[in-house]
PLY file of the C-alpha trace (Angstrom):
ply
format ascii 1.0
element vertex 110
property float x
property float y
property float z
element edge 109
property int vertex1
property int vertex2
end_header
17.98 40.33 0.74
18.23 36.04 0.76
15.09 34.93 2.01
14.08 30.81 2.93
10.10 30.32 3.10
8.81 26.97 4.86
5.53 25.75 5.44
4.79 22.25 7.68
1.91 20.04 5.85
0.67 17.22 8.09
-0.63 14.76 5.87
-2.27 11.32 6.45
0.65 9.62 7.30
3.59 12.18 6.69
5.00 15.53 7.97
6.05 17.49 5.21
8.21 20.81 5.72
8.18 22.18 2.14
12.13 24.62 1.56
11.52 27.68 -0.81
14.13 30.23 -1.13
18.36 30.44 -0.28
18.74 28.04 2.65
22.35 29.59 3.39
23.98 31.17 6.97
21.90 34.43 5.64
18.60 32.75 5.98
18.89 29.95 8.48
18.14 31.85 12.04
14.33 31.69 11.61
14.27 28.36 10.48
16.60 27.57 13.44
14.40 29.37 15.81
11.35 27.16 15.15
13.76 24.27 15.37
11.44 22.88 18.54
7.98 23.41 16.75
9.55 21.39 13.98
10.82 18.75 15.95
7.87 18.66 18.41
5.54 18.06 15.33
7.80 15.18 14.26
7.18 13.30 17.23
3.12 13.25 16.31
1.40 10.39 15.56
2.63 10.14 11.49
5.29 7.62 10.41
7.49 9.55 7.52
8.90 12.93 7.71
9.72 14.41 4.23
11.97 17.65 3.40
10.48 18.80 0.32
13.68 20.74 -1.21
12.10 21.36 -4.87
11.70 24.88 -4.01
15.88 25.29 -3.02
17.74 27.79 -5.29
20.86 27.36 -3.29
22.34 26.07 -0.66
25.41 26.71 0.98
27.68 24.97 3.52
25.80 26.66 6.19
22.90 25.64 5.03
24.43 21.79 4.53
25.35 21.42 7.63
21.83 22.92 9.32
19.62 20.71 6.92
22.02 17.50 7.81
21.66 18.87 11.60
17.69 18.41 10.76
18.38 15.46 9.43
20.04 13.53 12.27
18.00 14.62 14.56
14.44 13.04 13.02
16.95 9.94 12.21
17.03 9.04 15.89
12.87 9.38 16.56
11.59 6.23 16.43
9.49 4.75 14.11
10.32 7.51 11.72
10.83 7.34 8.26
12.57 10.19 7.03
13.15 11.58 3.09
14.64 14.93 1.22
12.10 15.39 -2.07
13.92 16.67 -4.49
17.23 16.99 -3.14
19.16 19.99 -5.53
22.28 19.29 -7.49
24.08 22.03 -4.54
22.94 19.71 -1.82
24.53 16.21 -3.46
27.82 18.25 -4.35
28.54 18.94 -0.88
27.23 16.17 0.59
30.09 14.62 -1.75
32.80 17.15 -1.47
32.76 16.26 2.31
32.26 12.43 2.56
28.11 12.20 2.77
26.61 10.63 0.09
25.94 7.67 1.30
24.39 8.71 4.24
22.32 11.43 2.47
21.62 8.60 -0.04
19.90 6.69 2.12
17.15 9.56 2.51
17.24 10.48 -0.70
16.29 6.50 -1.79
12.61 6.25 -2.26
0 1
1 2
2 3
3 4
4 5
5 6
6 7
7 8
8 9
9 10
10 11
11 12
12 13
13 14
14 15
15 16
16 17
17 18
18 19
19 20
20 21
21 22
22 23
23 24
24 25
25 26
26 27
27 28
28 29
29 30
30 31
31 32
32 33
33 34
34 35
35 36
36 37
37 38
38 39
39 40
40 41
41 42
42 43
43 44
44 45
45 46
46 47
47 48
48 49
49 50
50 51
51 52
52 53
53 54
54 55
55 56
56 57
57 58
58 59
59 60
60 61
61 62
62 63
63 64
64 65
65 66
66 67
67 68
68 69
69 70
70 71
71 72
72 73
73 74
74 75
75 76
76 77
77 78
78 79
79 80
80 81
81 82
82 83
83 84
84 85
85 86
86 87
87 88
88 89
89 90
90 91
91 92
92 93
93 94
94 95
95 96
96 97
97 98
98 99
99 100
100 101
101 102
102 103
103 104
104 105
105 106
106 107
107 108
108 109
């Protein structure tokens, strides 16, 4: 059975969400249920929100759409820098397929 794990870490000036496993329609419910917790943590006095995707082994279109939804919400928070760390090739391919490469690129450019 596919699994998705995550850990929320708060450091000096940043909040990091470390994801590992599959980001797919089969694994999204638990992270979606924790959405309010993560977004409220994002509002803390931290200037950087990082999504570390180095542990993602697979991402499908549902996982991509959910990640984009989270990024869009984080992007609206005032005085925050939102970054994608180690985006998997599948994510970049999906972004290209749906015409969101430029939008995703602004989160991956450090």
